[in-house]
DOFI-830202 format. One record per residue: residue number from 1; residue in one letter; y, z, x of N, C-alpha, C in turn. Coordinates in steps of 0.2 Angstrom, whole numbers. Atoms other than C-alpha are relative to their C-alpha. Example, Ala and Ser with C-alpha at 12.3 -4.5 7.8 and 13.67 -1.06 7.14 Angstrom:
> 1|A|-6|0|4|-22|39|62|6|0|4
> 2|S|-6|-1|-4|-5|36|68|5|3|-4
END
This chain:
> 1|M|-6|-1|5|0|1|0|6|-2|4
> 2|R|-6|0|-6|17|-4|9|6|2|-6
> 3|L|-10|-2|3|34|6|5|3|-4|6
> 4|L|-6|2|-4|50|3|7|3|3|-2
> 5|A|-5|-4|1|66|11|7|6|-6|-6
> 6|L|-3|-3|6|74|9|-10|5|-12|0
> 7|D|-4|6|-2|89|-4|-3|-3|-3|5
> 8|S|5|6|0|77|-14|5|-1|-7|-3
> 9|L|1|10|1|74|-27|-5|8|-2|-5
> 10|I|-8|6|0|87|-42|-11|-1|1|-9
> 11|V|-5|1|8|94|-45|-28|-6|-3|-1
> 12|G|0|4|6|83|-50|-43|-7|3|2
> 13|E|6|1|-1|66|-39|-35|-4|7|0
> 14|K|5|-5|2|56|-26|-42|-2|3|1
> 15|G|6|-2|-2|48|-11|-36|1|6|-4
> 16|I|1|-2|6|40|4|-44|1|8|8
> 17|V|-4|-6|-2|49|20|-38|-8|5|4
> 18|N|5|-4|-1|33|29|-25|1|9|3
> 19|T|-8|-11|-2|44|48|-17|5|-2|0
> 20|I|-9|1|0|60|51|-14|-1|5|7
> 21|N|-1|-5|-5|62|60|4|5|2|-1
> 22|G|-7|-1|1|76|70|0|-2|8|1
> 23|G|-1|-9|-3|82|91|2|-2|-3|-11
> 24|R|-2|-4|10|80|99|-17|2|-2|-4
> 25|T|-7|1|-1|96|95|-21|2|-8|-2
> 26|A|0|8|0|94|75|-19|-6|-2|-7
> 27|S|3|1|4|79|76|-24|-1|0|-11
> 28|R|-3|-3|3|84|85|-41|4|-5|-4
> 29|R|-5|4|2|98|76|-45|-5|-13|1
> 30|L|1|7|1|90|59|-42|-8|-2|-6
> 31|Y|4|-1|5|73|63|-54|8|3|-7
> 32|E|-3|0|8|87|67|-70|2|-7|2
> 33|M|-3|9|0|97|50|-65|-8|-3|-4
> 34|G|8|6|2|76|42|-71|-5|-4|6
> 35|F|-1|2|-6|74|39|-51|-8|3|-1
> 36|N|9|-2|-1|52|46|-56|-3|-3|4
> 37|R|3|6|-6|38|41|-46|-5|-3|-8
> 38|G|0|3|3|29|29|-58|8|-7|-4
> 39|S|-7|3|3|49|23|-63|1|-9|3
> 40|S|-3|4|-2|52|6|-62|6|-6|1
> 41|V|-10|3|-4|69|-3|-52|2|-6|-2
> 42|Q|-1|7|-6|75|-20|-50|10|-1|5
> 43|M|-8|-1|-1|90|-23|-40|3|-5|-2
> 44|V|-8|5|2|106|-31|-43|4|-2|4
> 45|K|-1|1|-3|116|-29|-33|0|6|8
> 46|N|5|-6|-6|111|-25|-12|6|-2|0
> 47|D|-5|6|-5|128|-32|-1|6|9|5
> 48|I|-5|-4|-5|143|-21|8|3|4|-8
> 49|G|1|-9|5|143|-2|-6|-5|1|2
> 50|P|5|-5|8|135|5|-16|-5|-7|-1
> 51|V|4|3|2|119|-4|-19|2|3|-8
> 52|I|1|-2|5|115|-5|-40|-4|-2|-3
> 53|V|5|3|1|100|-5|-46|-1|1|-10
> 54|S|3|-1|6|93|-8|-66|-5|4|1
> 55|L|4|-4|-1|84|7|-71|-2|1|-11
> 56|A|-3|-2|9|78|9|-92|7|-2|0
> 57|G|-3|1|8|89|-2|-97|9|3|4
> 58|S|-5|1|-2|103|4|-86|3|-3|7
> 59|K|-3|2|-5|115|-1|-72|2|7|7
> 60|I|0|-8|-3|112|15|-59|8|-4|9
> 61|A|-10|2|-7|130|15|-43|-7|4|8
> 62|L|0|-4|-5|119|23|-27|5|-4|6
> 63|G|1|-1|-7|126|26|-11|-6|-3|6
> 64|K|7|4|-7|116|16|5|-3|8|1
> 65|G|7|-3|-1|109|33|9|-3|6|-5
> 66|L|5|-2|8|103|41|-8|-4|-6|-1
> 67|A|7|8|0|97|21|-7|-8|2|3
> 68|R|7|2|-6|84|23|8|-3|7|0
> 69|K|8|-5|2|74|40|2|-1|0|-5
> 70|I|5|3|4|68|33|-12|-4|-5|2
> 71|L|4|7|-4|52|22|-7|-4|0|-1
> 72|V|3|2|5|47|12|-19|-5|-8|5
> 73|Q|2|4|-1|33|1|-18|2|-10|-3
> 74|P|1|5|3|36|-19|-22|-5|-2|-5
> 75|E|6|5|8|29|-28|-40|-1|-5|5
> 76|Q|2|4|-2|19|-42|-34|2|-6|-6
> 77|V|-3|7|5|25|-59|-43|-6|-1|-1
> 78|R|7|7|1|14|-68|-52|2|-6|0
END
């Protein structure tokens, strides 16, 4: 199983949240935002500034540092 940091996904690519490598505060904040194990995310914007992902029908902006703490398994293209 190949895991990537969330900020490694390219625009349009989808992934499944696997792990959050952060402290208690960061993990709790991300959990409350919906970044739970098994959640599907899609990269919307990944260039200069914060990354924007689509999660459960909402668009969420995250700083690069926080996005690097989220490990995702890229979804297979069909």
